[in-house]
N, C-alpha and C positions, 0 to 999 in steps of 0.2 A: 500317597500329597491330598487335601482336600481344596481345593482350587478353585470351586466357590467362594469358600472363607477371605480365600487372600484376597479377591475381589471385592469382597465385602468389608474388609482395612482399607484396602484401596480408597476406594468408595467412601469409607467413611469420614476417612481422614478427610477429601475434598472437604465434607460440610458441615463437621468441625468446625475446620478454620473460615468458614463465610466465602469461599470458592471452586461453589460447585456450578458447572455450567449448566445452566439452562436455554434449549432450543425456543424461539417466538417465533409463533406459525405467524408466518405475516402473506398475506394476501394483495402485492400491489396491484393499482388501477392504475390501467393501462389509459395512458393520459390527463393522469389524477396525479400524478407527483408531485407532493412527499406522501402522499395520502394513502392506510392501507387500512386491510381489514385482517382484525386482531382473530385467528380462533383462541377462545379459552378452552380449558382446559375440560368446561363443562362442556364443549362442541359448540357454545353461543356467539357470537360474533359481534366485533364492536371497532370501530370507525377508530382507524390511532393515524398520529402523526409522525410521521417517522424523519429521529433528530441525529441517527448515526449513522447510516451509510455513506458506502464508501464512492457512489455514482453524487459526486459531488457536482454535476453539473445538469443534469439530472438527462446526460444522453440518449442511459436505457429508456427515453419512453421518447425523444424525436422522432418524426415522423422519415426523416433526411436515413436515419438509421434504420428504423424499421423497414419501411421499403426497400430498402436492397437488403435485405434479410428474405422480405416477404418476394422480392422477384430469385433471387436464391434457391429458395428454398421450395419454388414452383419450380425452377430451371430442374435441381439438381435431387430435387430428395431433400433427406433426415440426414444420415453421416455420409463419410470422407471415404465406410469404403476400406482405411487399411493408414498404417504409418508414411508418412512421407517420401518410404522407399517405393514403398510397395503398392501404389494405384488413392493413394492420397496424398498426392498433389495437384492442386485445379488452377484452373486461372487466378477464383479468385485468395487462395494464397498466396502467387506469387503477386498478385497487387497487391495486398498490403504487406508485404515482405518493402515494394519497392518503397508504401509512403510511412511507413517506418525509415526508409533507409534516407530517404528524402525531410521528412523531417528533422530529424539529428544531424545532418548533412554526412552520412558516413555513406563508404562504397555498398554496403549490404546490408541486412536484418536477419533476422533468424527467430523463425514463431514455436513457441514451445505453449503448449498448454497451461501453462500459469508460470504466472512472475516465479513463482514461488521454483517451481520443477524447473525456469530459465538459472537463475541464482545456483540451486542444487547444481543441476548438471554439470553449468559452464564451469564454476568453481571447483569440483568436481575432477573435472574433466582437466582444467589448465597443467598439471602438474605433469604429465601423460606428454605432454606438449610441449614443456620447459622443463629436463627435469633439474630436479632439486629449486624447481621453483622457489623462493617463501613466500606467505601472505600476509603480508600485517592486516590487521581485518580492527575496524574500529569498535570497541567494547558495546559499542549499542544498534551494532546492524542487526538489523533482522534473521529471524530464527532461519529463514534459506540459505540465509550468508551463510551466516556461522557452519550450520548442517552440509553443506560443500566445501568449508574448509576443513572441519574437522573430517568426513569422509578422502578428502583428496592423499590423503597417507602423505603429503607434505609437509616443514616444515610452518610455522606461523606464529606471528607472532600478535599479539593480542595489545592496541596502544589505546591510553583512557579517552574518553570518548572529545574529538574537535582539538582534542589536546597535541598541536602540532611540535612544542619541544621533542611532549615524550615519543613520539613518529622519529621525529631526528633521534632520536639515541636509539630508538632500537639499528634503524634504518646505516648507524654510524657504527654500529657492535656484530653485524652483520657480516660478511667475508663478499669487498666490493666488488669480485668476479663475479655472482653467486645471481640467477632471475629472480626478481624481484613484483610486485602486483599489491599497493594497494588498492583493501576493496573499501569503500567506504556510501554513501547517501548524503544525497542531498537535501531530502525534506525529513527528516526521523519521524515520524506518525505518532508518536504518541505526546512527544512536549510541541513541537510544532517547530522544533529547532532546525537551525541550516547548519550544516555540514562546509567549515574553511577552505571550500574546492581550489578557490585559485593558490594558496597555500598549499595546501596537497603537491598540485600540480609542479607546483617552484622545487619541492622535493623531490618529487619523484623524476623528472629531469636531471636537479641534482645528485641524484642516486640510480640513474640509469634504470629505474619501473617502471612498470606497466604502472596504470591504476583503471578500476573497473569503480563503477557507481550505480548506486539505484538508485532510478531515479520514480520509484510508483509511485509517490505519493505529488509528485510536480509533475507527470506528463500530461499535456492537457489543461496542464493550470496556469504555465508557469509559462515567458517567451510570447515575443510577437506574435507565433504562432504554435503556441504549445508543447514547445522541445523542451520544455523544464527551465529547470534554472539553470540546467548548462548554458541555455541557447539567452536566456535572460543576459546570462551576465560578458557571455559574449564569452566562452568556453569549452565550448566542444566538442574545438576541435583541438584540445589538447584531452581529451577524455579518449582511454585505446577502446573501452569494451560499456557501451550506459545499456542498463536492463532497465525495465519500464514492463506497465502493465497494460493491457486494454480492458480492465474490469475494472478499473475507480475513475478518473473522469470520462474515460472515452465511451465506459456503458455497458461495454456486451462485457469479455472471457478471453481469459488468454491471457502468455507474456513476450516476452521475445530479449534481442539483444539486439545489438544496432553498433557496428565496428567496420574491418576492414572485410575484404571481398577473403582473404587467405584467413580470416582470423575466423571470422562467421561458418568459413569451408571446412575448415579444420575442428571445431567442433562438435559444426554438422557429421562428421567423418568417423570423431570419435569418444562422442558422449552417447551415454546406455541409456541419458533420462530423455533424447532428441532420437534415437533410432531404432528403438521398440517400445516407441508412443504413438499409440492411432492422433492421427492429425484430425486439429478442430474439422468443426464440420465446416463443411463451405459457409451456409449461413450466415453462421456467426462471425467467420471471413471477412464477407463481405460488407454486414453490417460494422463491424469493427472498421471496416476501410474507407465506410461512408466517415465513419464518426470524424475518424483521424482526419479526413479530407475538409469536413469541413470545419473542425477547429484549428484548423490552421487559415484559415479566413473568417470567422467568427469572435473576436475579441470582445464583445459582449458580454459575452457570459461568462468571462475573468472576470470580469470590470465586478462584474453586480455580483458575482460568490466572495471577493473580497471585501467588498464594500457591506455586505450581509456579514462577514464575517466580524471587521472591525466594531458594529453596531449592536452584534450581540457580546462581544466580549466588556467593551463599554459600558452595558448596562450592567449584566453580572456583575463590573470592577464595579459598580458603583452601585451592590446591594452590598457590596462588601466579601462577597464571596473568591478561595484563592482561586484565580486564575492563572494559567502559565502563557505568556504571547510573547511570542519572538514574532510576531508581526506575518504571518506564514495562516492559512486558510484555516489552521487547526487549532479547536476551543477547547481545552480540559480544563476540567473544574475538581482539583484534588480536593480528596473525601479521606482520602491515608486512613482508611479502618473496610477492611473486605465485606460486613459484614454491614454495616450504613451501609457503602454500598451498592450493593444488594436489595437494601429496603428501601433507599431515594429511586431508586431504580426501578423497584416493583411499585413503589406508592404515584411513582408517574404516569406509569399502563394504566395501572387499574381505578386510580382515581380521577387520571387527568389525559386519558389518551394519548399519553407522551411518550415515545417508544424509542428509547436510552440503553441499550446494554451497558455493563457494568465492567468494567477493565481492570482486573485483579493479577497478581501474582500466578504464573509466571512470566505475562506479556508486561507487564510493569513490576519493579523493585517492592520490597514489599515497605507497608508506610505509604506507597505514593498510588494507593489505588482512586481511580476516578471515574467521572464520564465526563464521556469526549462526543463533542458538539459536533456535527456535519450539517454546518447552514449550506443553503445553494440560495443557487437566484431564485427560484423560485417556493421561495419559504416565505409567506411573506408576512406583514405585519401584523398580523393577527392571529396567527399562529407563533410570534416571535413574542407578544404582549400575551398571552397565555404560558409556555415557556417559562418565562420571567419572572411572573408570579408566579407558578409553582412550585417552580426554584425558592421562591422565597420564605413560601410558605413549609415548603420541608422544610429546609434547610431550619427550619429555628423548630419546628416539629420535631425532628430525629435526635436536639440538644446539643447543635453543634457549634462549637466557637469561632467564629469567622475572625475574630484577632489573631487568635491563636495559628490556625491553619496559615491564614494569609502573611503569619508572619516565619 
């Protein structure tokens, strides 16, 4: 077997389809977000503006977060030293879990190294806790949720995206006595649409199902204290398990679930993805706790970010570009072709100093390839003018039909 040749075939296929992923070497500048330095392949460095980061509110540069991390680093050193069960639980981890439980109005929270791991580990563990569990999963759930559901070895049902009627059909077809869980998201990150949370909770009550929601792209962003869409809509108390991240609006790293004390205890005790993983460094936990606490009281950052997203959508729509607008902070521009998407991304970076990563299959369905912009409170008028003008020029340069794509 020529293993190298097989690797060549697999990689060449990605190149031929125009969806080979390239890492862009970006060095963020402390205190100067969203500006960064891009190291070109030839080693030269160019200033760029980041328009695709998930640090939605710039909290990764906030003095409150950085000061907390410096203090913890000076007090404890770099790493945690072990798993949570073996020397890796500190006062910083406990403080962060308490902040998160309070954020969502839950009895407890459980930290993971990422929201991906939190989803995967929790969803793959639940059938051990509830034998015979059937999981009903939205068709557009994140890859981490799909993987957790796939690996759990239990029964699964996939309902059409945000289709409550289809979900009802699936629930009605199964044994009323079987344990059930409905897994879905609040803000779906690629289109920026929002799940029908209240309707799904009503179905869960009717059919005796647990509810599991991924609020990764909503925590810090929505609700009076940043608890997500469930807090904004007064529905958090109807959700059994809330998944969130510390790596997007909170600007640091890590993931978590918030739920009842017994649920968190059971997942903690049974999930290999928690038990056998080194815990977050204390400095990271300290920074995340400071970020969560700060955003509970700082509504201004959320308001400014939402306003920025509205302005950018309005201006891009005014040029006739095919924008998906569900009223959230996500600004997707549909290109519909992986090669065109990559060309646009490359030219924005090379010629205009604007960094936005192309998003292709399998992250999104074929034919819906896109550029996904994430404006922040600190993208100024000058940066937005430059982006809008560049998109106007390059869209025409790439001979993309605006009217056809918009339709």
